[in-house]
C-alpha positions in Angstrom: 86.3 24.4 34.1 83.2 26.6 33.9 83.6 30.1 32.5 83.2 33.1 34.8 80.6 34.8 32.6 78.3 31.8 32.8 78.6 31.8 36.6 77.7 35.6 36.8 74.7 35.0 34.5 73.3 32.5 37.1 73.8 35.1 39.9 72.8 38.5 38.5 73.8 41.6 40.5 70.9 43.6 42.1 69.7 46.8 40.5 70.4 50.1 42.3 66.8 50.3 43.4 67.0 46.9 44.8 70.1 47.9 46.7 68.3 50.8 48.2 65.4 48.5 49.3 67.8 46.0 50.8 67.5 45.4 54.5 71.3 44.8 54.7 72.8 47.0 57.4 74.7 50.2 56.4 78.4 50.5 57.3 77.5 52.6 60.4 75.0 50.0 61.5 77.6 47.3 61.0 80.0 49.2 63.2 77.3 49.7 65.9 76.5 46.0 65.8 80.0 45.4 67.2 79.4 47.7 70.3 77.9 46.3 73.5 74.2 46.3 73.5 72.9 49.4 75.4 69.5 51.0 76.0 68.5 54.1 74.2 69.1 56.2 77.3 72.6 54.8 77.7 73.5 55.4 74.0 72.9 59.1 74.5 75.9 59.2 76.8 78.3 57.4 74.4 81.3 59.5 73.3 80.8 60.6 69.7 84.5 60.4 69.1 85.3 56.8 70.3 81.8 55.4 70.5 82.2 54.6 74.2 85.3 52.4 73.8 87.5 55.0 75.5 90.4 54.5 73.1 91.3 55.6 69.5 93.8 54.4 66.9 95.9 57.2 65.5 95.8 57.8 61.7 99.5 57.6 61.1 101.7 56.0 58.4 102.7 52.4 58.7 106.3 53.3 59.5 105.3 55.7 62.3 106.2 54.5 65.9 102.6 55.0 67.0 101.1 53.0 64.2 98.7 50.4 65.6 98.8 51.8 69.2 95.7 52.8 71.1 95.5 56.2 72.7 93.1 57.4 75.3 90.1 59.4 74.0 89.6 62.8 75.5 86.5 61.5 77.2 88.6 59.0 79.1 91.1 61.7 80.0 88.3 63.9 81.4 87.1 60.9 83.4 90.7 60.4 84.8 90.9 64.2 85.6 87.6 64.1 87.4 88.8 61.1 89.5 92.1 62.9 90.2 90.3 66.0 91.4 88.0 63.9 93.6 91.1 62.3 95.2 92.5 65.8 95.8 89.3 66.9 97.4 89.4 63.9 99.7 93.0 64.6 100.6 92.3 68.3 101.3 89.5 67.6 103.8 88.5 71.3 103.3 84.9 70.5 104.4 86.0 71.1 108.0 87.7 74.3 107.0 84.8 75.8 104.9 84.3 78.5 107.6 87.8 79.9 106.9 87.1 82.5 104.3 88.4 86.0 103.7 85.1 87.5 104.7 85.3 85.9 108.2 88.9 87.0 108.8 89.4 90.1 111.0 92.3 91.9 109.4 92.7 94.4 112.3 92.6 91.7 115.0 91.4 92.4 118.5 93.2 94.8 120.8 96.4 94.8 118.9 99.0 97.5 118.9 99.2 99.7 115.8 102.3 97.9 114.6 100.7 94.5 114.9 97.5 95.7 113.4 99.3 97.0 110.3 101.2 93.7 110.1 98.1 91.6 110.2 96.3 93.7 107.6 99.3 93.5 105.3 99.3 89.7 105.7 95.5 89.6 104.9 95.9 91.8 101.8 98.8 89.7 100.5 96.7 86.5 100.9 93.7 88.0 99.2 95.9 89.1 96.3 97.5 85.7 96.0 94.0 84.0 96.1 92.8 86.2 93.2 96.0 85.4 91.2 98.0 82.4 92.5 101.5 83.0 91.3 104.8 82.0 92.9 105.1 81.0 96.5 103.5 82.6 99.6 105.2 81.7 102.9 103.2 82.6 106.1 105.1 82.4 109.3 103.9 83.1 112.9 103.1 81.6 116.2 100.2 79.3 117.1 96.7 80.9 116.5 98.0 84.0 114.7 95.7 83.5 111.7 98.1 81.9 109.1 96.1 78.7 108.7 92.9 80.8 108.3 94.4 82.8 105.5 95.8 79.7 103.8 92.5 77.9 103.9 90.7 81.1 102.7 93.0 81.1 99.7 92.0 77.5 98.9 88.3 78.1 99.5 88.3 81.2 97.3 90.1 79.4 94.4 87.7 76.5 94.6 84.7 78.9 94.6 86.1 80.2 91.2 85.8 76.7 89.7 89.5 76.0 90.0 91.4 73.3 91.9 93.5 73.6 95.1 95.0 71.0 97.4 95.1 71.9 101.1 96.9 69.5 103.3 98.6 69.5 106.7 102.2 68.4 106.3 102.1 65.5 108.9 98.8 64.3 107.2 100.5 64.5 103.8 103.3 62.2 104.9 100.7 59.8 106.4 98.9 59.7 103.0 102.1 58.8 101.3 102.9 56.1 103.9 99.5 54.6 103.5 100.1 53.8 99.8 102.6 51.2 100.9 99.8 49.1 102.4 98.8 46.1 100.3 95.2 47.2 100.7 95.8 50.7 99.3 93.6 51.5 96.3 96.2 54.0 95.1 99.9 53.4 94.5 102.6 55.6 95.9 103.7 56.9 92.4 100.1 58.0 91.6 99.5 59.7 95.0 102.8 61.5 94.9 102.2 62.6 91.3 98.8 64.0 92.3 100.3 66.1 95.1 103.4 67.4 93.5 101.6 68.4 90.2 98.6 70.0 91.9 97.8 73.3 90.2 97.8 75.0 93.6 99.3 73.3 96.7 98.8 74.6 100.2 101.0 73.0 102.9 99.9 73.8 106.4 102.2 73.5 109.5 105.6 72.8 107.8 107.9 71.6 110.6 105.2 69.9 112.7 106.2 66.5 111.2 108.6 64.0 112.6 111.9 64.8 111.0 112.9 61.3 109.8 115.2 60.9 106.9 112.4 59.5 104.8 110.1 62.5 105.6 112.8 65.0 104.8 113.6 63.3 101.5 109.9 63.2 100.4 109.4 66.8 101.3 112.5 67.9 99.5 111.4 66.0 96.4 108.1 67.7 96.6 109.4 71.2 97.1 112.2 70.8 94.5 109.7 69.7 91.8 107.4 72.6 92.4 110.3 75.0 92.6 111.7 73.9 89.3 108.2 73.9 87.7 107.3 77.3 89.3 104.0 75.9 90.5 101.9 78.1 92.8 102.4 77.1 96.5 101.4 78.3 99.9 103.3 77.2 103.0 102.5 78.0 106.7 104.9 77.3 109.6 105.3 78.3 113.2 109.0 77.6 113.0 111.7 80.1 112.1 113.2 79.6 108.6 116.6 78.8 110.3 115.0 75.7 111.8 113.8 74.2 108.5 115.9 71.8 106.5 118.5 73.8 104.6 117.6 72.2 101.3 114.0 73.2 101.6 114.9 76.6 103.1 117.0 77.4 100.1 113.8 77.1 97.9 111.6 79.0 100.3 113.8 82.1 100.5 114.3 82.6 96.8 113.2 86.3 96.4 112.4 85.8 92.7 109.7 83.2 93.7 108.6 83.6 97.3 106.8 86.2 99.4 107.6 85.7 103.0 105.1 87.2 105.5 105.7 86.9 109.3 102.5 87.5 111.3 103.2 89.1 114.6 99.7 88.8 116.1 99.5 86.6 119.2 97.2 83.6 119.6 93.7 85.0 119.3 92.2 81.7 120.8 93.7 82.4 124.2 91.7 84.5 126.7 93.4 87.8 127.5 95.7 87.5 124.5 94.9 91.1 123.5 96.8 92.2 126.5 99.6 89.8 125.9 98.7 87.5 128.7 99.6 83.8 128.7 98.3 81.2 131.0 101.9 80.5 131.9 102.5 84.0 133.1 102.2 84.9 136.7 102.4 88.6 136.0 98.9 89.1 137.3 100.3 88.3 140.8 102.7 91.2 140.3 100.2 93.8 139.0 101.0 96.3 141.7 104.8 96.1 141.0 105.2 99.1 138.6 107.8 101.8 138.3 105.6 104.2 140.1 105.2 101.9 143.1 108.9 101.2 143.4 110.4 102.4 146.7 113.7 104.2 146.3 114.4 103.8 150.0 116.0 107.2 150.1 115.8 107.5 154.0 117.5 104.2 154.8 120.3 103.6 152.3 123.7 105.2 152.2 124.6 107.4 149.3 126.3 104.6 147.2 123.5 102.2 147.5 120.8 104.9 146.9 122.6 106.0 143.7 122.9 102.4 142.7 119.1 101.9 143.1 118.4 105.0 141.1 120.6 103.7 138.2 118.8 100.4 138.4 115.3 101.9 138.0 116.6 104.2 135.2 118.1 101.3 133.4 114.9 99.2 133.8 112.8 102.1 132.4 115.1 102.4 129.4 114.9 98.7 128.7 111.1 98.8 129.0 110.9 101.6 126.5 113.0 99.6 124.0 113.4 95.9 124.9 116.6 94.6 123.2 118.8 91.7 124.0 119.2 90.7 127.7 119.3 92.3 131.1 120.2 90.4 134.2 119.5 91.8 137.7 121.3 90.1 140.6 121.6 90.8 144.2 120.4 89.6 147.6 116.9 88.3 148.1 114.4 91.2 148.6 116.6 93.9 147.1 114.0 94.9 144.5 115.2 93.0 141.4 111.9 91.1 141.0 109.9 94.3 141.4 111.9 95.9 138.6 111.6 92.9 136.3 107.8 92.8 136.9 107.6 96.6 136.3 109.3 96.1 132.9 106.7 93.4 132.0 103.8 95.5 133.3 105.0 98.5 131.3 105.1 96.5 128.0 101.8 94.8 128.8 100.1 98.2 129.3 101.3 99.2 125.9 99.6 96.1 124.4 102.7 94.1 123.9 103.0 90.5 125.0 105.1 89.8 128.0 105.6 86.5 129.7 106.7 86.6 133.4 107.4 83.2 135.0 109.4 81.9 138.0 112.0 79.4 136.7 111.0 76.4 138.8 107.3 77.1 137.8 108.3 77.1 134.2 110.0 73.7 134.4 106.8 72.4 136.2 104.7 73.7 133.3 107.0 71.9 130.8 106.9 68.6 132.8 103.1 68.8 133.0 102.8 68.5 129.2 104.1 64.9 129.4 100.9 64.0 131.3 98.6 61.9 129.0 95.7 64.2 130.0 97.6 67.4 129.1 95.7 69.5 126.6 98.9 71.2 125.5 101.7 69.3 123.8 105.3 69.9 124.9 106.4 71.4 121.6 103.7 74.0 121.7 104.4 74.9 125.3 108.2 75.2 124.8 107.7 77.2 121.6 105.5 79.6 123.4 108.2 80.3 126.0 111.3 80.5 123.8 109.6 82.6 121.1 107.7 85.1 123.2 108.9 88.7 122.3 109.6 89.5 126.0 110.4 86.8 128.5 111.0 87.6 132.2 112.7 84.7 134.1 112.5 85.2 137.8 114.7 83.4 140.3 117.1 81.6 138.0 119.1 79.1 140.0 116.4 78.1 142.5 115.3 75.2 140.3 116.3 71.6 140.9 119.5 71.0 139.0 118.5 67.8 137.3 120.1 67.0 133.9 116.7 67.4 132.2 116.2 70.9 133.8 119.7 72.0 132.8 119.1 70.8 129.2 115.8 72.6 128.9 117.1 75.8 130.3 120.1 75.7 128.0 117.9 75.1 125.0 115.7 78.0 126.0 118.6 80.4 126.6 120.6 79.4 123.6 117.6 79.9 121.3 116.9 83.4 122.7 120.6 84.2 122.6 120.9 83.4 118.9 117.6 85.1 118.0 118.4 88.2 120.2 115.0 88.1 121.8 114.4 90.5 124.7 114.9 88.7 128.0 115.0 89.8 131.7 116.6 87.6 134.2 116.7 87.8 138.0 119.0 85.7 140.2 120.7 85.7 143.5 124.3 87.2 143.6 125.9 83.9 144.7 123.9 81.6 142.4 126.1 78.8 140.9 125.2 78.5 137.2 126.3 75.8 134.9 129.2 76.7 132.5 127.0 76.6 129.4 124.5 79.1 130.8 127.1 81.2 132.4 128.9 81.7 129.1 125.8 83.1 127.5 125.1 85.5 130.5 128.7 86.7 130.5 128.6 87.8 126.9 128.3 91.6 127.4 127.5 92.0 123.8 124.1 90.4 124.4 123.5 90.6 128.1 123.9 93.6 130.4 124.4 92.5 134.1 123.3 94.9 136.8 124.1 94.2 140.4 121.7 95.8 142.9 123.7 96.7 146.0 120.7 97.5 148.3 120.2 95.0 151.1 117.0 93.0 151.5 114.0 95.3 152.0 112.4 92.6 154.0 115.2 92.7 156.5 114.5 96.3 157.6 114.1 97.0 161.3 110.5 97.2 162.4 110.7 101.0 163.2 111.7 101.7 159.6 108.9 99.6 158.2 106.4 101.5 160.4 107.8 104.8 159.2 107.4 103.8 155.6 103.9 102.6 156.2 103.0 106.0 157.8 104.5 107.7 154.8 102.1 105.7 152.5 104.9 103.9 150.6 104.5 100.3 149.4 107.0 97.9 150.9 107.2 95.3 148.1 110.6 95.7 146.5 111.1 91.9 146.3 
């Protein structure tokens, strides 16, 4: 066997100078040789940490559980975060709501009473404060068109303008986005989509309660609210429903005083014409504009003492109710005795004070509700029914003259039952001998909520012709219907 020293003599090692002149690649060049070939411009964008591979191997001892495992480089995490934010922006669809900013909100409203103006300004200032420092939960409640969605979108737009992230999504759309992930063609899995939503740094949920209340929908929403509740993540919720109507599990999170600010906006729908005067397209109050307390005929020269005193008490009672509407008042008596005039006078008095009042004849109300089922109707049934049952003052004229179909009975009971439980001011007129269904009668007979008043005067329209002529010569109006 040949000796090692002789072998080395035949292959002398290079001198240091020769090594420096060698064209052999340096260790860095050898590492680069293993990377994909890129142009000089592309190489400028390679991550200096991972060299563009996107992954790193942790420098840990052999016995460490992460030994040999690859972890994402921070450049890859930044890429994933950018993609996640892009997905959130696509979900938010805030491009169509870009006009909703704090600058374009009118905090004093238009033609509002002082109480409603103060309420709207308070809601505006609360939203601005939340936008500057999102913390806890902000719950905005109110009717359609009161401004709650504008304020919620303004919060999102302001936060995004500060370089931060916010997810704005309408609740029914949110559930649709989750359902869409079950499609085999979906580019995003359910787990990823749900994680993006529930962990959003600021989540704004518009129109809670407008979704179909399926068991699946309620379960998903509870999981979402429960996660953000436990993690104390900033959240804004808007709804035109009362808190009592929301699923009890979700409601228990919304009403936590240590986490939530609940603001109920009292302003009416600014998108409706005449809303400043509290006028609804449902209301027929304009047809009774001349029926005020001042134009009510006391009929002093034609009634006996008992009936005249009864009519005086009726107008005094109606004036008192108009000054402070609370619970229910039911006028009943013969047709033409003046009960409709008094009911309209109450509504006109409130309207002149800038408060909303809805006056509607019961058969007409049911026709309005039926009309929403027409495919060409511009107003959905839910919105129309909500408008009626939640109005601060509702005057229902001629109860009992409607067609007594099962559907009509059901709708009227739902309406009365809601206003009974909510103790919303309601005026009802009906004939003395009207035959009400037991469920409705039980609500009207509760003297703790409803004050019945029987007008004893006979029909004004049944007066003899000579008395009518006398009243006309005296300049009195003969419209106590």
